[in-house]
N, C-alpha and C positions, 0 to 999 in steps of 0.2 A: 761142542756137538758131537754126539756119538755117531757111530756108523750108519745106524738105522735112519737118523734124521738127515744125515748128509745124503744117503741114498735117495730119500724121499724128496730131497731138494733137487738133486741132479735129474731125477724121473721127471719132476715138475718142469724144470728148464727146458729139458728136452721136448717135453709134450708142448710146452709154450712156443718153442722155435719151430716145431712141425706146424702148428696152427698158423703162426705168422707166415710161415713159408708157403703154406697152402693157400691163404688169403692173398698173399702177394703174388702168387703165381697167377691165381684167377684175375686179380686186379690188373697185373700187367698185360695179360693176354685178352682182355676185353676191349673191343674196338671202340667202345665209347664210354670208357670208365668213368668220365668225369660226371656222367648223367646216371649211371647204373649203380655205382658203388661208391661207398664213402668209407672205405676200410673195413669196419667191423659190421656195419649195417648197409642193407641194399636201400639206394635212394630211388625215389619216384621219379618217372620222367617229368622235367620241369621245363617250361616254356615261358618266355618274357614277353609281356605285352606293354607296348609304349603308348602314350596318349598325351594330349596337350591341355585338355579342359578339365579343371578341377571338379566341375560339377558332375563329372562321371565317377569320381573317385570311390565314394561308398557303392554305388551301383556295381562297378566292375569287380571291386573286392569281393562283394557279396555273390556275385555270379561265378567268380573264380573258386569260392568255396563250394558252391553247389556243383560246379563242374567237376571239382576233384572228388567229391562225394559219389558221383555217378561214373566217373572214368578212370579214377587213380591217377590223373594227370595233374601236376601241379602248375598253378599259374601265378607268376610274380608280375604284379603290375608297377609300372614306373611312370609317374608324371614328370613330364620334361617340358623345357620352354618350346613355344612354337617358333622361336627365331632359329633360322637355319635348320630347321626341323629334319629335312631329308639329308642334309649334309652331315648332321649328327648321327643319324641313323647308319649312314655309309661309314662313317668313322668306327662306330661301335662295332659294324659288321666285319670289318677287316682288322679290328684290333685284337690283340692277344691278352690285352688286360681287362678289357669290359666285355660283359655277357652281350651276346647278339641278340637284338629284338627279333623274336621269331614271327610276331604279328603285330601290326601297329595299324593306328587310325589316322586316315589322311582324306583331304577333300578331293572330289573326283577330278578337278582340274589339273593335279599334280600327277595323275597316274601315268602319263607318257613319260614324264620325267623319271618317275620311280621304275618304271618298267625297263627303259633303255639303260638304266644304270645298274640294272640286275637286282633291284631291291623290291620287285614285285613278281609274281609267279602266276600262271593260270590257276584258277581255282579248281579243286578237286571235285567238290559237290555241285556239279553243273546241273543235276537233276532238281536240286532245290530251287535254284534261281530260275529255271526254265518253267517253275509252276506259275501260271498265269494267276491263280487264286491267291498266291502269296505276294508276287512281286510284280509290279507294273512294267510296261516297256520302257517308261522314263527311267525306271530304277535299273533295269538292265543296260539301257543305252549309256547311263551314267558311269557304269563300271565296266564298259567294254572298250578295248583299244586292240586295233588291228583284226577285228572279228573274234577276239578271244575275251573272256570274261577274266578280269585280273583283280577282282576285288568283290567282297561281300557288302552289298549295301546296307548301311546300318542305320543311319537316321538323316533328316534332310532339313533344309530351311527354304522357305519360299515366301511369297507375299499374298495378301489378300485385302479385300475392302473391309475396313472396321468402321462400324457405325454406333452412334448412341441411340439405342433402342427406345430409351425414355423420351427423348425428344421427338423421335418419329411418332411415337404413341400420342404425344401431346399434340403434334401437328395434325394427326389424323383425327383426333377427338374434336378439335377446333373445326376441323373441315367438315366433319359429319353434322356438327351441332349447327353450323352455319348454314348447311344446305337443307337439314331437316330438323327445323326447331322443335318439332314435336316430340323429338327424342330427349329434350331437356328433362332432367329427373323432377318429378312432381313437387318434391320437397324444395326445390329451388325456385321454379317459376312454371306456370302453366303454359301450355302449348299456345294458347291464345294471347297471353302476355308476352311470350318469346317472339310471336309474329309481329307485335306492335312495338317492341322496345326501340329505342334509339341505338344507333350503332356503339354509341360509347358505354350504354347500359349493358348491350349483349355482350361486349367483350369483357366487361367486369363479371358478368354472370359465369360466362364460359372459364374464366381464370379460377373460379371456385368450384368448378366441376371436376370429377375424377372419373375414370372409367368405370370403377365399381359401383358408382351411383347409377350407372344406366341400366336399362332392361337387357335381358339377354340378346334380344334381337339387335338393339343398339350396339352392345358390345362385340357382337359378331362382325357388324358393319365397320366398326372402328378398327378391329383386327385385320380385316380385310383390306382396308384402306391404308393401314400401316404397312402391310406387306408390299402393296403396291407402290408404297414410296422407296423401297429398296432400288436403287438404280441399277439399270442394265448398262448405261453408257456415262460417259462424262457430260455429255449434253443434257441427260436427265437430271444430274446434279446441278447444273448452272440453271436449269429452268426452274428449280426449286424457288430461288430468290423472286421470280416473277409470279410464283403461284401461291406461295405460303408465306406467313409471317415468321421471323425467327423467333424461336422459344427464347424464354428469359435466360440470360447469361451467355448466349451464343454470340460468338464474334466471328465465326468462319463457318461456312457451309461445307468448304471442302479445303483441306490444307494437309500437305504432306511434305516429306524432306526432299526438296527438289535439288539438293546438293549430292545425293547419293544414287549411283547408278542401279543400285538394288531396287529401288522404289520408283525409279523412272523407266526402267527397261521395258515394262509391259506396253509402252507406247509403241515401240518399234519391234517387239519380240516376234510378231506375226509376219514380219516382212524382211527379217535379216536372218541369214543362214551363215553360220561360221563353223565349218567342219562336219556338216550333216547330222543326222540324229544322234550319232555318239560322239560328235565334236572331235573327231580325229582324221577327218578326211580333207586333205590340203586341196583337193580338187572341186570341193563344194563351198565356194565362198561367194556370197551374195549379199552385199552391204548397201550398195547404191543402186536404187530403184525407185519407181514412181510411188510405191508403197511406203518405203521408208522416209522419203522426202515429205510426203504428205503427213505422216505421223509426226514428224519433227515440227512441221508447219502448225499443226494443231496444238502441240505442246507449247510453241512459241506464243500462240493465241492465248492460252491459258495464262501464260506469263503477264500478258497486257490485262487480263481480267482482274488477277489477284493483286499485281503491282508488288510482289513480294521480291525482296533482293535474295539471291542465291545463297549469299554469305550469312543471311539472317535466320536460316532454317538449320535445325539439327533434329535428329530422329529423337533424342531425349526430350528436347524442348516441345516437339510435336505431341508426344506421348504425354507429357505433363499437361499440356493444353487440353488434351483429351480426357485426362483424368479430372480435370477442373470442370468439365462440362462446356468448354468454350468451342468445341468443334463437333460437328455432326458426322463428318465423313473424312476418314483418313487411309492412307496405305501402310499396312503393318505387316510385320513379319510375325511368326507364330509365338515369339517370345513375349508378345504383347498379351497373350491370354493369361499366362502366369502372373504377370504384373498386374493386370486387372483384377485378378482372383486374390491376390495377395492384398491389394488395396482395398477390395471390398472387406475382407476379413479383418482388416485394420480400421475399417471405418472411413477411409480416405477417399472412397470412390462411392458416390451416392446414386449411381445410374444403373441401369440395365444395358447391355451391350449385344451386338450381333455381328456376325462375319458372313460375307457374301463373296462371290465370285469377283475377280477384277473386272471392272466395268470396260466395255468397248468403248471407243471414242465416239461413235455415233452408230447409225443403223447400217451404213456401209463399211466402216473401219473397225475390223476386229483388233484385240490386243492378246497378248500372251506373256506370261510372266517368266522370271528366271528363277532357277533352283540351284542350290549347292547340296551335293550328296556327301555326307561323310562315310567312308568305306573302312572295311576292315581288310588289311592287305598282308598276305603271307611273305615273308621276306625271302628272296631267292638265295640268301646266303644262310638261312635257316638249316639247322642239322635235324630239325624235328617238324618238317613241313606237314606230314600226316597229322601230328597232334595240333599243330597250329591251325590246320583247316578244320579240324573237328571243333576246335574252340571258337574259331571265326564263325563258322556256320551255326554253332549253338547260340552265340550272341545276336546274329542276325535273324534268327528263326524263333525258337521256342522261348528264349530268354528275353525277348523284346516286348512281351505283353505288359510288363510294368515299367518299361523304359521312360515313358513319359511321366508317369506319376512320381517316379523316383528322381528324375533328373530335368524335366521340363523340355526333353528333346523328343521330337516325333519320329517314332521309328519307321522306316520304309516298308516294312512288312504289313500287308494288308489284313483285313479281317481281324482287327484289334478293336475291342469295345472301349469307349472313353466316357468317363463321367460327364465331360464338357462335350455337348453337342457340336459346338463350334469346330472341333477338332476336324470333323468330317469334312468341312469347307477346305480346310488346308490340305487335307490328304488328296481331295478332287483337284484342287489347284496344282498340286505337285504333279498330278498324272498329266495335266494339260501343259506342264511348264517345259522350258528350254534348258536343259543341263549346261552348266558352264563348260566350254571346249576344253579339250586336253592339250592342243598343239602347242609345243614350246615356242614356235616361232609367232603364235598370237597371245602369248602371256601377257602382253601389255594392252590388249584390246580393250578390257573393261575400263582401264584408267584412261585410255584415249576416247572411249565412247563417252565417259562421264565429262571429260573436257569438252567434247562436241556438244553434249546436252547443255552444259553451263553456257558455252558461247550462244547457242541458239536462244536460250531462255533470256540471256542479256541483249538479244536484239540482232545478232550476226545472221548471215544469210544462211538458211537451213540447207539449202541445195548445195552450196559451196562446201559447207562443213563436213556434210555426210560424204560428199564426193572425195574430199581430201583424206578423209579417213580410210576409205576404201582403197583409195591408191597407196596409202601408207601400208596397210595390212597386206595387200597382195605384192607390193615391192618386197616386203620382209619375207613372204612366203617364196617368191620366185628368185630372189636375189637380184632382180634387174628393175629399173624404174619402169612403173606401170602407170598409164594414163588412161582414165574413164572417159568414154564418150559423153558429152554433157547432155543431160536430160532437161526437158522443160519442167518448171516446177508447176504442179497442179494447183487449182484453186480450192483453198480450204477455208471454210467459214463455219464456225460452230454455231454461232448465234447471229441473228440479225443485229443491225445497229441499235435498234430500239431495245431489243432483249438485253444487249450488252450494257446500256446505260442503266436499265433496271437492276441487272445484277450486280452492277458497281457499287449501288447503294449499300449493298451488305458486306462489302469488303473492306 
């Protein structure tokens, strides 16, 4: 190699070392070099999102891309097991080997545990959540702990009354034609003939008539009658058996999963208070009272009507019976809508359906359902809290418009349009619901309440069971044995003895 070439090589090496030294100096002196620099190129700020439901995977990945395009902040999503979820978040947060989850999705009942462990912080975008046009009081209460909002409400689950609309239309049609024979379609039978038909012939004629055959006036009357059949109370449902004939294929007027507290809770929800509106106040515990006793007695009386063993029911079986047209009314969570729509598309559900508010017990006893809110929580150990807050607020707000269509999850955010009008009922039911409490000391409350319901359904003393539950929870909270003053059991009778016998014929 000649001198000129050697000189060129030396100059190149010196230049190379100068560049490396300069980059190294910048790299070593940057306080957050792991996120800002990657030796030769500048890295974008990156945050980690953890979640447990695979149904969200495609949606979250798509939103992460959109968020990056708008903010230049990268989001890496990670699907993890729901088992020991918070424990694993904590381990990753204090580990030097695993990236800290900056934001994660968790149910609202775990927020106290997360906050006390340092895994949740107060949200930064409080103005967003204070907007009543976007988020209901229920949503804010669900993510409030110790008077601070510690999560962004994302999506929810609650229950509603699901009914077979086709069966109700059939019942309404028969009721109208029985009362107004002049509405029989002329092609089937004249009004005079309808008035003189034998009962057997009249039933045969009715079975061959459809609503589309009727005049506009008659169709309007059938529609109004059908709407009137949607019950306001459990007693209304029970009275159907005395007033209407069961449509073909129907085995149950009302059937729900009596083994799961999520579908039973509405019976006592209006009379039980565990932790106040936000579910975090240990001084607000009211479980044993006249209302809760009466509600459980009503629940027990239904057990005698239906004669269903608690072990014989499951939500999957209940929904299958509904799909097959065997049940007119049931209590269902919002996941039922996607199940029914998919079945209709596949041709395995041959009916129309509707959704209504949870029925009251009777005219005097109101009900209130339970809800679970999944929240986006910013980790207290995160080094990127501002970016994590921005992404969490983005998902809870502007990115939620297509959450249901992409995942089947109902967003908490209000003012979202749905193709399925029944979604509005679930949204309204959520606003009236009771969020699950957050107190660690009452974490077993739902399991114990479910056991209480099972015992009452099986015939145990309702007063004694709810009193024992109240004493147990208050003992856990105070750390000292608590004894409730015994209350008298109120008189509760949903139907008369004669009505009960009539109803039993259909069960």
